[in-house]
N, C-alpha and C positions, 0 to 999 in steps of 0.2 A: 766457700763461701758464693765467692764471684761466675766462678767454675757450674755449679747447679744453679743459680740468678741469670748467668747462660742463655745454659740450659732449656732453662720455664719459655727466654723470650724467646728467643728463636721458634720452638717451638710453635710458643700463641701465635707467635708469627705467618706462621706457617702454613699452619690449621684457616686462620683464616683470611688468607690472600684464596681469592677467584681464581681457579684454572680456565676461563675459560671471564675472558672479561666484557663479550664483545657478542656474551649469550642473549639472544632474543627473551622478551619483551611483551607479556600479553597488554593486549590491544582489548582496549579498555570503550567503550558507549556499543549501542543495537541503530542500527539497522533495518530501515522497514519496509518495506513494498508491497504496498498495501490501497493502490487505487488502477483506473483504467482512464482512457483516455479515449475516446471514443467519436464517427461526427455521425449523425444522419441523413437521409436524404430522402428523398423520396419516390417515384420512380421516372421522373421526368429531369431524374438525378437533380432539384433544387436542394438545398441547404434546409432539415426543419429550427435549423437550429442558428442561424441567419432573420438575427432583428427585424431585416427590414424587410427578410420574406411574411407575406399577410400572410401564410398560412403553417410562417413555425411557433416550432411552442414559450408555451406565453413562463418566462423563467422565472414569477409567483406562483405559479402551481405546482413545479418540478419538487414534490416530497421524493428521499429516499428513510427510504428503512429498514432494519436487520429484522434477520430471522431468527428468535432469541428466547430457548425455553421454548418451540413453539406456537409461543406471536407475532404475531408484526411489531416493533418499538419504535418507531417514529424515530427522526434523530439529530436533533440541534443544539448544540454548544455554543451559546453566546459567548465564550474564553475563545475561541476558533480562529482563524482567521479564514472558515469558510466553516463559518458555524453552518451552513446546512447539511455541510456534508457534502458537494458539489460545489464549480467553478467553471462561468465557458469561457472562457477565451476564443480569442482570432489567430488563427496560425495557416497566413501565406494566405491560398484565393479559400479558406474553411472556418466555418466555427466546430469547436472543438470542447464537447464536456468531460469533466478528469467528474469524475464520481470516485468518492474515498468509502476502498467495502468495509464488509466482516470479516471482522478477521479474530474469531470472535477459537477459543482456543476447547474451550465445550463440545463445537462440533467437527465434523471428517473436510465433511465443502462447504465451510460458512457460507450462507446467502446473504444477499443486499438488491433489495428491491428500488425501481424509479420506476415509482410512478407521475405517468408528462404530466395528464391530464381528468379528470372521473372515470374520462370507461378504458385508458392507452397503462397499463403497465407492465414490466419488463424485467425480468432476473438476469443474476446474474453473481455465478455461483466456483468457487474455486477453491480448487486445490493447493494448501501452505508448505510448503519446506519449514521444515521449522529447527533453525540452535539457536543454544543461548546465547545469540549476540543476537539472531536476523529471525525476521519472519519475509520469507519472500513465496511472489507468485512460482509456483509449480505447471495448473495446469486452470488452465481460466476456461468457462461455458455460460454462450450468451443467450436466454431461453434452451438451454439446455441441445446446443450446438458447440461445439469445439472452437474453443480460438484457439491459432495456428503461433499469431505474430500479437500476445499479452499487452504490448507496448502503447502500441494506439492497430486498431481497424473504423472500415464504415460500416455501416451496419444503413439496407434499404427496407425502407414501411411503404 
């Protein structure tokens, strides 16, 4: 009887042991890369985001709109750090706007519209690479012109 119990105990321990104690575990979390940073200058290379420039864009008039189901939808979420879906900050010698982009999975190329004022509007179109744990920019177009460096670019108006 002791022998049978001993064999059962050894079998149970050997089956329950993991043969690879250093096995990789899955990483939980999510990475979202759905923004663009850019500067805007005029033909004289003057910064159009610099509030000290009299010709700069008025921050209070800038609106971000997403194209969703064929309709332009203004974006505002009061609980976010940047509720208007953009922020403007100074980076060395230029001001930069960061626009948080449409990443709706129902669209092959989600579009984000930047309405600078009543008369000016630009479009950012993005193709995303999507996995279970991430959404990242694959290709970016600004007014239908491909952007080769979607991390940071400068627009001349």
